[in-house]
C-alpha angles and dihedrals in degrees: 000000000000113000130173122201124228129231090265096066115114106196097132095178100059113008111090138166138212112246119212090331092293130118097268129111138187138184115277091227091071087071098042091122092060126089131190131216133183123216132193105227121192129187098051112134107166145007090274089066090052091050092049094053095045094048094047094049094046089058091061122096115251096025113110100175140006124193118185123189117203097196096043090043089223139124124206113200128187111203146161107256090205091063107032138015131219090248090056090050090051090053090050091055092047090048088057088058107266132105112246135188128187107241103175146330124214101253124221125231096009093302115157132185129226128187118211133189109226123193130184098055114138105174144358091277088067088055091052091047093053093046091050093049094048095043088056091064117100110250098024110120101177138013125189123173124186115206095194095055097031091230135125129203115203130182119204142167104255093210091059107035142006138211092263092063091049092050091048091052092050092048091049087055089061103263133112115241138178138169118270100228129206098032096154120008093028094053091048092052090046091052091051091051090049089053091052091050092047095056092040091056092045090051092049091052090049091046096048093052095031096060093063088049091054091046092049092047092049093046095053091041089058094042098039092136090067097049093102090057091060100061107133097182131004103285095007123094129190089244094057092044093054092044091048093053096049095038092054092056093048093043096055103025106032091038100041094110091056091052092051094049094043091051092051092048094050091046088062092043095251132118127215139167091283090060090056092048094047092047093049095049096037094049091049091047097045092043090054093047092049096049091047092049091048090050091050092048091049089045089229117194090230136043115243126241109265140186097227089126092059101074096050093044095043095046092044092056094041093049089048090051093048091048093050091043093052091050091048090051089058088055093053090061095049092113092055092047090050091052093048091049091059094079112085119233095231140033130204106239113199139179116217138199132229092280093048091256114152111249099176137001132200133175112227135172111274089234088065095057112114132196112281096027117140111230132187120219120191126204110284092021126117123250101248100207140354114286147120131272113250099174136016139030126257145133125245131212105223096164097116092053106034100017090237104147098197122075113256118229115236128197135160107308094025119130117240126197123225111248095029118119123248107223119178116013143028112255138182115222137185116227111237102165124029139171114000091357096068120106091241094051092050092047089052090048091049093050091047091051090048092052090048094051124086130235114230090248089059090063089066090052091049091053091050091047091051092064098026099089097045088046092053091049090053091045092050091051091049090049091052092048096046095050092047089052091047092048094050094049103030108018091171088071091064105099093217094049118111130179089247090061096056089117090055098049094126093047093047092047095051091044093053094041092054090046094057093040091053090046090055090053091046099048100042108101127182088170095080090050092048094047096048096087108027095051092052092044091050093051093041096051090045091054090048091053090053090051094050093257113121111198115194099218144310097301098066089038089058097039096050093072091056096055119130101174133037117197119199126200111220111218112066093358110058088015131040093250094233129086116261133183108255103177140009116199121190117203091215095178090064100043141036098208121115126244091252091052091048091053092045093051095046093044093050092048094050093045089084092050123096093198113115091232091052092049089052091054093050092047091050092050092051092049095048094044092040092229133137094200137059134209127261121290122193138167090030118179130165129202111204112237093014116052145258142283130202147139118262127197141155093044088153086084088072096036094049091049089054092048092049091051091052093048091048091051091055096044125083094199120102115271127207111207116200119208113260119253121229110247120233132171092253096054120108104227121207108198145128119288110296116223098220156289123294131209105215134196121182124180148079131317094274091054091054094047092047087057091049096253122142120239106198126214089251091056092046091050092051091050093048091049093059094037086059087061091057095261129131113236121204127183124226118208120191123192093344097314127101097238103175152328135251122202119204131189144151095273122229115245113258094238096044097094093047091048091054091048092050093048091050090049087055088059097255129139112233121209132184115217118185145149090224123108120279096251094054093042092051091048093052092044091051092053094055099036101253114146101182114069133176108193135181090026115158117224092252090052094052088078090056091053090051090050090049091058093042090055088063088065096258125138104229133208119197119203115197146136110200140081089250089058096055098089090050091046089057095042092053119086088240121020114202115195125197111238094228092053131097125301091243092055092050091048090052095045124092092206126035120202105210096188096053088231116142091208086071088070088067091041091054091052091047091050089049091054093050093047096047090046088055091048091054091049089052092049092047093055093042093051096041090048093056094039092053101031100050097054091047091049089049090058100256089143095039092112086062092049091249108139138159117214116212094257091051090050091051091051090052091048093052091049093053095062094043092048092053092051092047089049090056091048088062085075087072087077090062113124122203109243115254097222091166089070093065090096099239106145104147095111113130118275107253096210112036122153118207 
């Protein structure tokens, strides 16, 4: 179960945090006074908006950090709850000029919040009645009901009470109540859809009134010889009148959103992309109005050249770009939407009898499921929440959550994951984790946090964006001034100047100067620069989530491609972390029993042992003999540090089960398998003739000698041989004769050797770091191909080993799964936690491997390289675009008759943002490497009998 701790946790020994992306950590308790809240922020269009919000919030008392994500349209604020409240922060954001909505706060002490819609209230006394009833429930910490909106917000301790109990209490009080769904993810998706509709409508207005402008401009351009015949009034032509009418509508209707945002930005003494757009269109519009009015007042015999076509054309292209960009943004979060859609809307709540028969059944909202509920899941249905099977057999498709392609068999006691698909049988399950505690909810939260975070390279873009708009305004002013000076002193350098217009030098100069100045405002685009990183990070982390690789943000995603050394912990990482039988050796010359009988006797004898090695022997015997039962064990005694002795009989139970399995496998007729019965001494067993009773001793050399049994030199040599490989060898004596040997070890994962080979092929150094003894560590390292080993390293010294490698200038990744690995995971540049490991390790890790597959370490690095490469491509085009486009728009190539009119500049600007987003979307074609197809299969056989 993946679980991530909040800022309120106080486990100083294990819980650690990354600080500013560097290899430093501190106890969470040192920040116990801090709280964190997430806001949905709409209206942001470029990196300048992000910079404005972050700077404004950081100036406020009580706010320690503010992280704003352009693509996710979210803000994550860390604050002191004694100084400021989330509602006050929301008002601050809205005062800056953006719409904000509180999505969630990280609750303390397991406190969760639920919003309910309550009907039937008639006055404020009803409000007081409901609040009194709910506050009287155990576990409810706060109740607030609003009469005007018919909603109630209730905070409760999830371990003590759930939403269903609160709803039931309100209904018992005489009111109707239901859950207000979609409080977080739904509202975010709805806001994104509203944004798409907003820019679509703005584009349509601009298009409807912009097409006549284009038609008018083209008509009079083709028939320019007849312009003088279409003068309606002195100084006013039909062309300018038509352009003025349509341009006015587009300027103040199609461009109204830009005016609102620009006003809010200027009010807070900031400048963003909307300021540039408004200035470009407004200057072009006002300039045109002024020159036409002057011509009318002077009763000129011609109508002046105007820029009335610029606002409609510019706004049409920009609105189109914003529309396409907003739709593309929805595509970048497809992976997150797919994850959120996995959870079903309803669950079948049942009550059961003593024999697990269903007494009653009711469909309820999945948000109302509480811990301990019994739920029924039918074939083809989705598992509603995390839990365990209590009745029934089935298989579950967990591919969309863990990436495991094969169905996973489930039986009573098996863990099921919410969002996975039940395939073959109806099962009853008990809910163990609900709401925000489910695996799916925490994966979604982790992906959201990753998409909200910023890669280090993005900080450079944000700094550029912070000064980009003021710089462009200054550059546009300089461009205007320079060209006016050139035109007044050397009019022949003005591209539009002709000898016939010598009497209009001033007019032509001002006209051209304003044209290039407006073009500079129109073409400059900080949006492409600001979108280069977050779009790629959003797509990259989404792809990782689909592949079972959870990446906690842009920083580890960027750092992973720069790794030089990968350090693996041994127990639970390179190995499975549990003892397994590695070899069984039968001393045939000294015994006439078969291998199957040897396994049955040893497995039955160890079945009464609680020692981990004994449990491993019993498990191995059951697996090899394909039996769920063991024989009968009596007179069992164990001597700690030496071994055990007992009497074993009725081993035919295991042998017959194995024979039946083999017969069934070779028969095509239907087979009915009855569940095995647990054997006790009081059972009457009906079976075939049993061959006998066995006196059994299992243990080390000293145990055999103490019981007067001979351990030959050959036996001792065989034991020493496997002990040299890091395995534990135990002898098995049957009826006074040492019959065989079993070697046990923490087995190496099947993919470990291949993972090491792949990482080395990628040019990485691979190191084994363990607290085990040197002999065992070397044996494990030799099996997987690791040559550099640090053994007998205490948990507190693992950090020192990581530092030692970092001091050589290497970027280091640490792969681990235990509590003792967490300091090293944090100290490493990239901490990679195994998904089946401890909660503390997964909290400390930057990357979490859900599938517990070491090949995903290489896959995460490969995904990092592809994502960062895409970020650099985006940056290259964004920078080159501005570096090339702005000088051309400013008239640098005017002597060569290469010019950009304002409407052309606006079209180029719109294309730049869309192209960057589409470039990031190309990452969606990334395919996770199939390293297992490389054909490397020379890993040791796990179950070889000599």
